[in-house]
VEXDREN-998186 format. One line per 3 residues: number of its first residue (from 1); their letters; for each residue x, y, z of N, C-alpha, C, O, CB. Coordinates in nm, 4 decimals, always signed. Atoms other than C-alpha are relative to their C-alpha. Glycine has a CB too. Layout:
REM residues N
NUM = A = X/Y/Z/X/Y/Z/X/Y/Z/X/Y/Z/X/Y/Z | ... $
This chain:
REM residues 136
1 = XXX = -0.0810/+0.0635/+0.1031/-0.9381/+1.1738/+0.2446/+0.1406/+0.0579/+0.0043/+0.1584/+0.1793/+0.0139/-0.0632/+0.0192/-0.1402 | -0.1377/-0.0470/+0.0000/-0.5631/+1.1936/+0.2418/+0.0321/+0.0684/-0.1323/-0.0189/+0.0294/-0.2374/+0.0970/-0.1165/+0.0254 | -0.0462/-0.0654/+0.1220/-0.4017/+1.4273/-0.0065/+0.1486/-0.0273/-0.0200/+0.2191/+0.0516/-0.0829/-0.0271/+0.1522/+0.0054 $
4 = XXX = -0.1406/+0.0354/+0.0050/-0.0662/+1.2537/+0.0218/+0.0414/-0.0424/-0.1405/-0.0138/-0.1365/-0.1976/+0.0298/-0.1111/+0.0993 | -0.0647/+0.0395/+0.1247/+0.1370/+1.2423/-0.2969/+0.1493/+0.0055/+0.0259/+0.2021/+0.1084/+0.0681/-0.0419/+0.0929/-0.1212 | -0.1431/+0.0095/-0.0241/+0.4967/+1.1285/-0.2718/+0.0655/-0.0420/-0.1306/+0.0184/-0.1331/-0.1987/+0.0327/-0.1010/+0.1157 $
7 = XXX = -0.0722/+0.0354/+0.1220/+0.7429/+1.1180/-0.5583/+0.1435/-0.0359/+0.0356/+0.2087/+0.0334/+0.1136/-0.0038/+0.1163/-0.1030 | -0.1391/+0.0409/-0.0139/+1.0736/+0.9319/-0.5672/+0.0611/-0.0019/-0.1401/-0.0030/+0.0381/-0.2373/+0.0125/-0.1408/+0.0706 | -0.0671/+0.0041/+0.1301/+1.3235/+0.8803/-0.8464/-0.0793/-0.0802/-0.1033/-0.0911/-0.0385/-0.2185/+0.1393/-0.0595/+0.0153 $
10 = XXX = +0.0670/+0.0891/+0.0956/+1.1231/+0.5965/-1.0043/-0.1492/-0.0155/+0.0214/-0.2168/-0.0788/-0.0597/+0.0624/-0.1338/+0.0056 | +0.1366/+0.0321/-0.0413/+0.7841/+0.6060/-0.8331/-0.0822/+0.1235/+0.0337/-0.0288/+0.2279/+0.0711/+0.0030/-0.0920/+0.1187 | +0.0968/-0.0952/-0.0547/+0.4745/+0.8102/-0.7589/-0.0900/-0.0798/+0.0930/-0.1416/-0.1849/+0.0549/-0.0834/+0.0735/-0.1142 $
13 = XXX = +0.0895/+0.0624/-0.0972/+0.2763/+0.7172/-0.4478/-0.1162/+0.0956/+0.0213/-0.0969/+0.2136/+0.0502/+0.0739/-0.0325/+0.1358 | +0.1195/-0.0833/-0.0103/-0.0798/+0.8435/-0.4310/-0.1124/-0.0806/+0.0628/-0.1058/-0.2035/+0.0678/-0.0424/+0.0540/-0.1388 | +0.1137/+0.0728/-0.0560/-0.4097/+0.7590/-0.2638/-0.0676/-0.0868/-0.1061/-0.0703/-0.0526/-0.2244/-0.1014/+0.0979/+0.0603 $
16 = XXX = +0.0824/+0.0820/+0.0888/-0.6137/+0.4782/-0.4140/-0.1280/+0.0750/-0.0299/-0.1715/+0.1594/+0.0484/-0.0307/-0.1390/+0.0628 | +0.1248/-0.0631/+0.0413/-0.9266/+0.5852/-0.5991/-0.0807/-0.1011/-0.0791/-0.0289/-0.2033/-0.1241/+0.0261/+0.1286/-0.0838 | +0.0831/+0.0833/+0.0850/-1.2179/+0.4313/-0.7792/+0.0572/+0.0087/-0.1413/+0.0966/+0.1158/-0.1873/-0.1510/+0.0448/+0.0046 $
19 = XXX = -0.0658/+0.0094/+0.1294/-1.0912/+0.3180/-1.1167/+0.1284/-0.0804/+0.0085/+0.1828/-0.1223/-0.0936/+0.0291/+0.1382/-0.0543 | -0.1212/+0.0802/-0.0218/-0.7927/+0.1357/-0.9636/-0.0303/-0.1485/+0.0165/+0.0613/-0.2277/+0.0388/+0.0742/+0.0502/+0.1225 | +0.0393/+0.1375/-0.0345/-0.9893/-0.1896/-0.9231/+0.0760/-0.1065/-0.0792/+0.1198/-0.2061/-0.0218/-0.1483/-0.0178/-0.0227 $
22 = XXX = -0.0669/+0.1027/+0.0805/-0.8303/-0.3792/-1.2133/+0.1449/-0.0171/+0.0417/+0.1941/-0.1296/+0.0499/-0.0075/+0.0352/-0.1483 | -0.1387/+0.0078/-0.0454/-0.4782/-0.2946/-1.1001/+0.0084/-0.0661/+0.1373/+0.0970/-0.1479/+0.1617/+0.0631/+0.1400/+0.0045 | +0.0031/+0.0614/-0.1332/-0.5649/-0.3867/-0.7403/-0.0244/-0.1498/-0.0125/+0.0380/-0.2291/+0.0579/-0.1092/+0.0651/+0.0884 $
25 = XXX = +0.0275/+0.1423/+0.0207/-0.7060/-0.7170/-0.8617/+0.1242/-0.0742/-0.0483/+0.1477/-0.1882/-0.0082/-0.1139/-0.0180/-0.1004 | -0.1204/+0.0667/+0.0524/-0.3816/-0.7940/-1.0483/+0.0958/-0.0412/+0.1114/+0.1487/-0.1524/+0.1091/+0.0724/+0.0918/-0.0982 | -0.0939/+0.0404/-0.1056/-0.1687/-0.7872/-0.7334/-0.0683/-0.0700/+0.1165/-0.0059/-0.1542/+0.1812/+0.0747/+0.1206/+0.0513 $
28 = XXX = +0.0648/+0.0620/-0.1165/-0.4269/-0.8878/-0.4714/-0.0554/-0.1389/-0.0297/-0.0962/-0.2099/+0.0622/-0.1119/+0.0887/+0.0497 | +0.0439/+0.1354/+0.0361/-0.5281/-1.2013/-0.6635/+0.1178/-0.0913/-0.0315/+0.0992/-0.2090/-0.0625/-0.0943/+0.0053/-0.1197 | -0.1185/+0.0767/+0.0381/-0.1718/-1.3154/-0.7252/+0.0521/-0.0795/+0.1205/+0.0921/-0.0198/+0.2205/+0.1105/+0.0941/-0.0551 $
31 = XXX = -0.0431/+0.0819/-0.1141/-0.0764/-1.6102/-0.4988/+0.1416/+0.0314/+0.0480/+0.1669/+0.0291/+0.1684/-0.0082/-0.1456/-0.0367 | -0.1375/-0.0302/-0.0412/+0.2943/-1.5197/-0.4999/+0.0071/+0.1303/+0.0790/+0.0852/+0.1421/+0.1734/+0.0917/+0.0083/-0.1225 | +0.0019/-0.1292/-0.0694/+0.2189/-1.1638/-0.3897/-0.0605/-0.0149/+0.1395/-0.0102/+0.0435/+0.2355/-0.0794/+0.1043/-0.0818 $
34 = XXX = +0.0739/+0.0121/-0.1254/-0.0215/-1.2673/-0.1135/+0.0542/-0.1088/+0.0931/+0.0137/-0.1161/+0.2092/-0.1442/-0.0277/-0.0299 | -0.0438/+0.1207/-0.0711/+0.1661/-1.5798/+0.0022/+0.0419/+0.0249/+0.1451/+0.0030/-0.0515/+0.2334/+0.1147/-0.0624/-0.0739 | -0.0521/-0.0233/-0.1351/+0.3359/-1.4301/+0.3083/-0.0662/+0.1185/+0.0706/-0.0072/+0.1782/+0.1606/+0.1490/+0.0227/-0.0063 $
37 = XXX = +0.0635/-0.1187/-0.0569/+0.0849/-1.1595/+0.3952/-0.0994/-0.0289/+0.1113/-0.1241/+0.0569/+0.1960/-0.0689/+0.0749/-0.1072 | +0.1070/+0.0276/-0.0945/-0.1780/-1.3339/+0.6017/-0.1356/+0.0445/-0.0506/-0.2374/+0.0171/+0.0130/+0.0288/+0.0665/+0.1305 | +0.1267/-0.0439/+0.0597/-0.4435/-1.1774/+0.3781/-0.0482/-0.1031/-0.1008/+0.0303/-0.1789/-0.1578/+0.0158/+0.1383/-0.0679 $
40 = XXX = +0.0569/+0.0919/+0.0987/-0.6789/-1.3733/+0.1585/+0.0134/+0.0594/-0.1394/+0.0310/+0.1801/-0.1560/-0.1483/-0.0304/+0.0318 | -0.0002/-0.0461/+0.1383/-0.6739/-1.3548/-0.2187/-0.1306/+0.0716/-0.0310/-0.2370/+0.0290/+0.0139/+0.0212/-0.1178/-0.0969 | +0.1180/-0.0663/+0.0556/-0.9153/-1.1102/-0.3804/-0.0065/-0.0452/-0.1448/+0.0883/-0.0220/-0.2198/+0.0071/+0.1596/+0.0129 $
43 = XXX = +0.0036/+0.0623/+0.1325/-1.0339/-1.2815/-0.6994/-0.1039/+0.0594/-0.0945/-0.1185/+0.0127/-0.2074/-0.0260/-0.1458/+0.0149 | +0.0993/-0.0641/+0.0865/-1.3088/-1.0562/-0.8358/+0.0183/+0.1518/+0.0035/+0.0754/+0.2072/+0.0974/-0.1442/-0.0384/+0.0437 | -0.0021/-0.1468/+0.0033/-1.3379/-0.6930/-0.9394/-0.0762/+0.0566/+0.1192/-0.0338/+0.1565/+0.1773/-0.0605/+0.0528/-0.1321 $
46 = XXX = +0.0770/-0.0473/-0.1152/-1.6030/-0.6512/-0.6677/+0.0842/-0.0042/+0.1272/+0.0804/+0.0896/+0.2067/-0.1271/-0.0844/+0.0180 | -0.0850/+0.0081/-0.1194/-1.3576/-0.7718/-0.4009/+0.1099/+0.1060/-0.0036/+0.1440/+0.1628/+0.1002/+0.0624/-0.1400/+0.0120 | -0.1015/-0.1052/+0.0121/-1.0912/-0.5335/-0.5333/-0.0618/+0.1368/+0.0297/-0.0020/+0.2189/+0.0993/+0.0632/-0.0011/-0.1417 $
49 = XXX = +0.0702/-0.1261/-0.0264/-1.3426/-0.2469/-0.5304/-0.0302/+0.0140/+0.1487/-0.0121/+0.1214/+0.2060/-0.1307/+0.0078/-0.0818 | +0.0298/-0.0031/-0.1435/-1.4485/-0.3377/-0.1756/+0.1252/+0.0293/+0.0821/+0.1179/+0.1007/+0.1821/-0.0616/-0.1330/+0.0445 | -0.1255/-0.0283/-0.0693/-1.0839/-0.3338/-0.0646/+0.0303/+0.1498/-0.0062/+0.0711/+0.2097/+0.0933/+0.1166/-0.0817/-0.0618 $
52 = XXX = -0.0236/-0.1441/+0.0150/-1.0499/+0.0185/-0.2005/-0.0979/+0.0797/+0.0859/-0.0566/+0.1648/+0.1646/-0.0126/+0.0421/-0.1481 | +0.1007/-0.0829/-0.0680/-1.3787/+0.1536/-0.0614/-0.0129/-0.0304/+0.1484/-0.0253/+0.0613/+0.2296/-0.1340/-0.0186/-0.0657 | +0.0286/+0.0394/-0.1382/-1.4173/-0.0434/+0.2612/+0.1227/-0.0004/+0.0905/+0.1093/-0.0031/+0.2128/-0.0621/-0.1359/+0.0013 $
55 = XXX = -0.1215/+0.0005/-0.0818/-1.0553/-0.0418/+0.3755/+0.0803/+0.1275/-0.0242/+0.0898/+0.2122/+0.0646/+0.0864/-0.1246/-0.0310 | -0.0940/-0.1099/+0.0230/-0.8238/+0.2100/+0.2104/-0.0652/+0.1371/+0.0065/-0.0140/+0.2252/+0.0757/+0.0661/-0.0169/-0.1334 | +0.0638/-0.1320/-0.0046/-1.0637/+0.5001/+0.1521/-0.0515/+0.0319/+0.1402/-0.0448/+0.1467/+0.1841/-0.1153/+0.0071/-0.1009 $
58 = XXX = +0.0454/-0.0218/-0.1387/-1.2113/+0.4538/+0.5005/+0.1171/+0.0347/+0.0915/+0.1048/+0.1212/+0.1782/-0.0727/-0.1251/+0.0533 | -0.1183/-0.0338/-0.0805/-0.8617/+0.4544/+0.6533/+0.0428/+0.1445/-0.0235/+0.0756/+0.2153/+0.0717/+0.1164/-0.0953/-0.0327 | -0.0366/-0.1394/+0.0280/-0.7821/+0.7832/+0.4759/-0.0916/+0.0954/+0.0765/-0.0454/+0.1907/+0.1392/-0.0074/+0.0289/-0.1521 $
61 = XXX = +0.0968/-0.0884/-0.0656/-1.1006/+0.9401/+0.6119/+0.0107/-0.0047/+0.1521/+0.0025/+0.0987/+0.2184/-0.1408/-0.0371/-0.0421 | +0.0009/+0.0162/-0.1456/-1.0728/+0.8006/+0.9642/+0.1317/+0.0404/+0.0655/+0.1315/+0.1056/+0.1699/-0.0314/-0.1432/+0.0351 | -0.1301/-0.0208/-0.0644/-0.6977/+0.8233/+1.0332/+0.0873/+0.1046/-0.0689/+0.1869/+0.1496/-0.0123/+0.0742/-0.1296/+0.0051 $
64 = XXX = -0.0802/-0.0979/+0.0730/-0.5674/+1.0643/+0.7696/+0.1128/-0.0601/-0.0804/+0.1870/+0.0113/-0.1478/+0.0560/+0.0986/+0.0945 | -0.1036/+0.0691/+0.0772/-0.3379/+0.8041/+0.6191/-0.0409/-0.1444/-0.0238/-0.1387/-0.1934/+0.0327/+0.1363/+0.0061/+0.0725 | +0.0269/+0.1401/+0.0327/-0.3296/+0.4535/+0.4789/+0.0930/-0.0470/-0.1101/+0.1880/+0.0224/-0.1466/-0.1467/-0.0193/-0.0424 $
67 = XXX = -0.0800/+0.0543/+0.1092/-0.1844/+0.2348/+0.2074/-0.0176/+0.0877/-0.1238/-0.1270/+0.1370/-0.1515/-0.0400/-0.1471/-0.0303 | +0.0021/-0.0822/+0.1202/-0.0948/+0.4231/-0.1104/+0.0298/-0.0841/-0.1233/+0.1065/-0.1802/-0.1176/+0.1006/+0.1145/+0.0117 | -0.0296/+0.0634/+0.1283/-0.0969/+0.3132/-0.4730/+0.1413/+0.0395/-0.0415/+0.1806/+0.1553/-0.0276/-0.1044/+0.0413/-0.1095 $
70 = XXX = -0.1355/-0.0257/+0.0478/+0.2555/+0.2823/-0.6128/-0.0015/-0.0105/-0.1524/-0.0364/-0.1141/-0.2090/+0.1035/-0.1005/+0.0634 | -0.0010/-0.0087/+0.1455/+0.2936/+0.3898/-0.9753/+0.1447/+0.0019/-0.0474/+0.2252/+0.0821/-0.0002/-0.0769/+0.1263/-0.0496 | -0.1313/+0.0001/+0.0642/+0.6019/+0.3031/-1.1801/+0.0024/+0.1138/-0.1018/-0.0783/+0.1151/-0.1948/+0.0306/-0.1386/-0.0684 $
73 = XXX = -0.0036/-0.1157/+0.0900/+0.6995/+0.6280/-1.3552/+0.0266/-0.0407/-0.1447/-0.0343/+0.0135/-0.2369/+0.1067/+0.0985/+0.0460 | -0.0396/+0.0375/+0.1359/+0.8557/+0.4552/-1.6554/-0.1169/-0.0555/-0.0805/-0.1336/-0.0213/-0.1976/+0.1121/-0.1024/+0.0045 | +0.1104/+0.0653/+0.0719/+0.5477/+0.2493/-1.7460/-0.1363/+0.0614/+0.0307/-0.2342/+0.0324/-0.0381/-0.0030/-0.1472/+0.0341 $
76 = XXX = +0.1259/-0.0567/-0.0499/+0.2782/+0.4521/-1.5626/-0.0947/-0.1073/+0.0534/-0.2151/-0.0843/+0.0642/-0.0691/+0.0786/-0.1105 | +0.0800/+0.1124/-0.0489/+0.1576/+0.1158/-1.4272/-0.0129/+0.0062/+0.1516/+0.0843/+0.0344/+0.2217/+0.0625/-0.1342/-0.0430 | +0.0209/+0.0160/-0.1431/+0.0035/+0.0795/-1.0819/+0.0517/-0.1394/+0.0341/-0.0061/-0.2393/-0.0087/-0.1529/+0.0191/+0.0410 $
79 = XXX = -0.0727/+0.1260/-0.0195/+0.2361/-0.1931/-0.9515/-0.0202/-0.0625/+0.1376/+0.0308/-0.1714/+0.1641/+0.1460/+0.0227/-0.0220 | +0.0227/+0.0536/-0.1335/+0.1200/-0.2420/-0.5933/-0.0317/+0.1113/+0.0979/-0.0793/+0.2183/+0.0598/+0.1216/-0.0789/+0.0476 | +0.0224/-0.1039/-0.1008/+0.0930/-0.0539/-0.2673/+0.1130/+0.0011/+0.1006/+0.1866/-0.0963/+0.1166/-0.1340/-0.0211/+0.0714 $
82 = XXX = -0.0862/-0.0147/-0.1163/+0.3035/+0.0743/+0.0165/-0.0640/+0.1076/+0.0853/-0.1266/+0.2002/+0.0335/+0.1493/+0.0364/-0.0396 | +0.0548/-0.1035/-0.0859/+0.2003/+0.2732/+0.3168/-0.0148/-0.0459/+0.1430/+0.0114/-0.1610/+0.1780/-0.1325/+0.0454/-0.0521 | +0.0228/+0.0286/-0.1405/+0.1202/+0.2922/+0.6804/-0.1485/-0.0241/+0.0229/-0.2338/+0.0269/-0.0498/+0.0515/+0.1154/+0.0889 $
85 = XXX = +0.1384/+0.0345/-0.0345/-0.1952/+0.1554/+0.8398/-0.0117/-0.0019/+0.1514/+0.0712/-0.0605/+0.2210/-0.0422/-0.1384/-0.0615 | +0.0271/+0.0026/-0.1433/-0.3381/+0.2161/+1.1840/-0.0822/-0.1238/+0.0333/-0.1796/-0.1555/-0.0349/-0.0737/+0.1288/+0.0451 | +0.0707/+0.1188/-0.0483/-0.4499/-0.0965/+1.3724/-0.0601/+0.0337/+0.1365/+0.0105/+0.0298/+0.2372/+0.0964/-0.1251/+0.0092 $
88 = XXX = +0.0597/-0.0456/-0.1258/-0.6992/+0.0159/+1.6395/+0.0056/-0.1029/+0.1118/+0.0145/-0.0651/+0.2286/-0.1421/+0.0386/-0.0232 | -0.0042/+0.1025/-0.1051/-0.6943/-0.3178/+1.8245/+0.1355/-0.0031/+0.0707/+0.1439/-0.0457/+0.1858/-0.0306/-0.1379/-0.0595 | -0.1335/-0.0066/-0.0607/-0.3198/-0.2698/+1.8887/+0.0388/+0.1426/+0.0382/+0.1341/+0.1645/+0.1130/+0.1037/-0.0574/-0.0957 $
91 = XXX = -0.0348/-0.1415/-0.0149/-0.3214/+0.1106/+1.8892/+0.1403/+0.0274/-0.0539/+0.2183/+0.1020/+0.0054/-0.0094/+0.0424/+0.1478 | -0.1309/-0.0120/+0.0645/-0.0206/+0.0882/+1.6578/-0.0174/+0.0190/-0.1501/-0.1220/-0.0124/-0.2069/+0.0872/-0.1245/+0.0289 | -0.0046/-0.0199/+0.1447/+0.0706/+0.1788/+1.3010/+0.1106/-0.0867/-0.0570/+0.2199/-0.0952/-0.0009/+0.0225/+0.1499/-0.0363 $
94 = XXX = -0.1030/+0.0816/+0.0643/+0.2544/-0.0543/+1.0665/+0.0246/+0.0475/-0.1420/-0.0537/+0.1236/-0.1987/-0.0400/-0.1480/+0.0001 | -0.0349/-0.0222/+0.1396/+0.4237/-0.0311/+0.7294/-0.0248/-0.1296/-0.0740/+0.0155/-0.2365/-0.0280/+0.1482/+0.0474/-0.0162 | +0.0248/+0.1197/+0.0795/+0.3083/-0.2720/+0.4624/+0.0073/+0.0310/-0.1475/-0.0221/+0.1424/-0.1909/-0.1352/-0.0600/+0.0341 $
97 = XXX = -0.0085/-0.0184/+0.1447/+0.3634/-0.3220/+0.0940/-0.0233/-0.1312/-0.0724/-0.0045/-0.2395/-0.0170/+0.1358/+0.0582/-0.0390 | +0.0180/+0.1127/+0.0918/+0.2805/-0.5531/-0.1960/+0.0299/+0.0506/-0.1397/-0.0079/+0.1621/-0.1758/-0.1452/-0.0608/+0.0090 | -0.0324/-0.0380/+0.1374/+0.4108/-0.5466/-0.5516/-0.0160/-0.1180/-0.0937/+0.0019/-0.2333/-0.0545/+0.1423/+0.0549/-0.0086 $
100 = XXX = +0.0062/+0.1036/+0.1023/+0.3549/-0.7379/-0.8717/+0.1352/-0.0701/-0.0102/+0.2391/-0.0055/+0.0031/-0.0408/+0.0600/-0.1367 | -0.1258/+0.0762/+0.0019/+0.6160/-1.0148/-0.9071/+0.1070/+0.0553/-0.0933/+0.2254/+0.0497/-0.0601/-0.0286/-0.1405/-0.0386 | -0.1024/-0.0484/+0.0935/+0.7873/-0.8582/-1.2089/+0.0746/+0.1227/+0.0533/+0.1761/+0.1627/-0.0038/-0.0642/+0.0337/-0.1340 $
103 = XXX = -0.0672/-0.1153/-0.0595/+0.8800/-0.5602/-0.9873/+0.0779/-0.0360/+0.1271/+0.1367/+0.0514/+0.1907/-0.1017/+0.1077/+0.0315 | -0.0743/+0.0431/-0.1189/+1.0327/-0.7657/-0.7051/+0.1489/-0.0070/-0.0317/+0.1883/-0.0319/-0.1456/-0.0512/-0.1374/+0.0502 | -0.1445/+0.0087/+0.0161/+1.4079/-0.7591/-0.6508/+0.0618/+0.1191/-0.0715/+0.1759/+0.1115/-0.1171/+0.0339/-0.1237/-0.0739 $
106 = XXX = -0.0485/-0.1191/+0.0705/+1.4448/-0.4117/-0.8030/+0.0159/+0.1203/+0.0936/+0.0414/+0.2316/+0.0475/-0.0955/+0.0355/-0.1136 | -0.0137/-0.1088/-0.0958/+1.4596/-0.2043/-0.4840/-0.1236/+0.0876/+0.0148/-0.1178/+0.1930/+0.0781/+0.1140/+0.0846/-0.0389 | +0.1236/-0.0788/-0.0068/+1.1001/-0.0809/-0.5204/-0.0498/+0.0107/+0.1444/-0.0901/+0.1183/+0.1886/-0.1093/-0.0630/-0.0894 $
109 = XXX = +0.0458/-0.0021/-0.1398/+1.0074/-0.1789/-0.1634/+0.0865/+0.0937/+0.0833/+0.0347/+0.1709/+0.1640/+0.0026/-0.1423/+0.0605 | -0.0911/-0.0864/-0.0758/+1.3150/-0.0053/-0.0233/-0.0229/+0.1466/-0.0345/-0.0357/+0.2304/+0.0547/+0.1461/-0.0384/-0.0277 | +0.0180/-0.1391/+0.0442/+1.2689/+0.3113/-0.2302/-0.1316/+0.0587/+0.0510/-0.1344/+0.1698/+0.1040/+0.0045/+0.0080/-0.1531 $
112 = XXX = +0.1302/-0.0520/-0.0432/+0.8996/+0.3476/-0.1522/-0.0116/+0.0029/+0.1521/-0.0717/+0.0951/+0.2074/-0.1130/-0.0845/-0.0590 | +0.0071/+0.0027/-0.1472/+0.9374/+0.2485/+0.2156/+0.0754/+0.1167/+0.0622/+0.0260/+0.1790/+0.1562/+0.0562/-0.1319/+0.0537 | -0.0755/-0.1148/-0.0522/+1.2066/+0.5103/+0.2793/-0.0814/+0.1288/-0.0133/-0.0854/+0.2102/+0.0790/+0.1350/+0.0145/-0.0743 $
115 = XXX = +0.0798/-0.1211/+0.0223/+0.9811/+0.7779/+0.1292/-0.1222/+0.0041/+0.0914/-0.1550/+0.1088/+0.1472/-0.0443/+0.0082/-0.1463 | +0.1183/+0.0077/-0.0878/+0.6736/+0.6603/+0.3234/+0.0390/+0.0299/+0.1446/-0.0268/+0.1097/+0.2114/-0.0665/-0.1402/-0.0094 | -0.0418/-0.0183/-0.1395/+0.8596/+0.6459/+0.6553/+0.0366/+0.1459/+0.0262/-0.0058/+0.2034/+0.1264/+0.1197/-0.0918/+0.0336 $
118 = XXX = -0.0368/-0.1410/-0.0173/+1.0111/+0.9926/+0.6096/-0.1249/+0.0882/+0.0024/-0.1384/+0.1752/+0.0884/+0.0955/+0.0456/-0.1129 | +0.1238/-0.0789/+0.0057/+0.6722/+1.1372/+0.5125/-0.0837/-0.0194/+0.1268/-0.1372/+0.0769/+0.1816/-0.0827/-0.0390/-0.1244 | +0.0831/+0.0299/-0.1173/+0.4946/+0.9646/+0.8023/+0.0514/+0.0708/+0.1249/-0.0268/+0.1303/+0.1990/-0.0049/-0.1510/+0.0246 $
121 = XXX = -0.0537/-0.0636/-0.1200/+0.7296/+1.0931/+1.0708/-0.0035/+0.1526/-0.0096/-0.0136/+0.2206/+0.0925/+0.1428/-0.0469/+0.0244 | +0.0055/-0.1455/+0.0176/+0.7286/+1.4449/+0.9237/-0.1421/+0.0556/+0.0105/-0.1606/+0.1709/+0.0494/+0.0591/+0.0377/-0.1345 | +0.1353/-0.0532/+0.0156/+0.3507/+1.4725/+0.8844/-0.1042/-0.0527/+0.0979/-0.2136/+0.0030/+0.1067/-0.0460/-0.0280/-0.1356 $
124 = XXX = +0.0965/+0.0574/-0.0933/+0.1812/+1.2576/+1.1482/+0.0651/-0.0105/+0.1377/+0.1876/-0.0141/+0.1485/-0.0496/-0.1397/-0.0491 | -0.0510/+0.0058/-0.1372/+0.2171/+1.2366/+1.5260/+0.0351/-0.1435/+0.0379/-0.0229/-0.2003/+0.1304/-0.1035/+0.0573/+0.0989 | -0.0414/+0.1377/-0.0261/+0.3879/+0.8982/+1.5185/+0.1340/-0.0008/+0.0713/+0.2232/+0.0781/+0.0399/+0.0079/-0.0809/-0.1310 $
127 = XXX = -0.1289/+0.0177/-0.0671/+0.6638/+0.7899/+1.7525/+0.0690/-0.1279/-0.0449/+0.1887/-0.1464/-0.0228/-0.0187/-0.0016/+0.1514 | -0.0579/+0.1227/+0.0549/+0.7137/+0.4511/+1.5891/-0.0915/-0.0550/-0.1078/-0.2106/-0.0241/-0.1127/+0.0229/-0.1056/+0.1112 | +0.0734/+0.0719/+0.1037/+0.6065/+0.2427/+1.2918/+0.0464/-0.1445/+0.0072/+0.1660/-0.1730/+0.0020/+0.0236/+0.0623/-0.1441 $
130 = XXX = -0.0326/+0.1417/-0.0093/+0.5895/-0.1342/+1.3202/+0.0126/-0.0622/-0.1381/-0.0400/-0.0104/-0.2366/-0.1056/-0.0738/+0.0814 | -0.0064/+0.0825/+0.1202/+0.6788/-0.3906/+1.0569/-0.0206/-0.1440/+0.0410/+0.0372/-0.1894/+0.1397/+0.1354/+0.0181/-0.0753 | +0.0285/+0.1404/-0.0297/+0.5489/-0.7466/+1.0537/+0.0528/-0.0872/-0.1129/+0.0519/-0.0476/-0.2294/-0.1523/-0.0229/+0.0202 $
133 = XXX = -0.0441/+0.0969/+0.0999/+0.6914/-1.0488/+0.8768/-0.0622/-0.1349/+0.0316/-0.1084/-0.1594/+0.1430/+0.1549/-0.0103/-0.0041 | +0.0461/+0.1376/-0.0185/+0.5829/-1.4077/+0.8271/+0.1112/-0.0927/-0.0464/+0.1816/-0.0639/-0.1432/-0.1336/-0.0276/-0.0786 | -0.0984/+0.0993/+0.0409/+0.8073/-1.7103/+0.8095/-0.0515/-0.0781/-0.1191/-0.1716/-0.1016/-0.1324/+0.0334/-0.0947/+0.1159 $
136 = X = +0.0398/+0.0841/+0.1136/+0.8076/-1.9123/+0.4907/-0.0280/-0.1401/+0.0463/-0.0630/-0.2260/-0.0346/+0.1079/-0.0014/-0.1083 $
């Protein structure tokens, strides 16, 4: 399990844990959030729990890193995720993030991505981090 905790001016980034299911469901079931991700909507608490246990917690254990929960310091709300993920089929690591719509356009992705990238290059044996986009 990763013990990564990153703090920025407005955010705390920490590993996902059991108990985060409702917050995960809020952003992973939102069509606007998922629209350009290539991922399917998660529409039940069970699917949100499975995402935490079967993907994120397993990534922490297997690779030592993964997507992190992003907490807004002002509201203490879990507002989405940001983090790196290893893709074994490509043998590459990418950066990915998702945030609740009310937090878009506020520089949250930039602030959290800068912190994640700096942490990743300082703490893991990475020579590059990929980023993927989808056309609208």
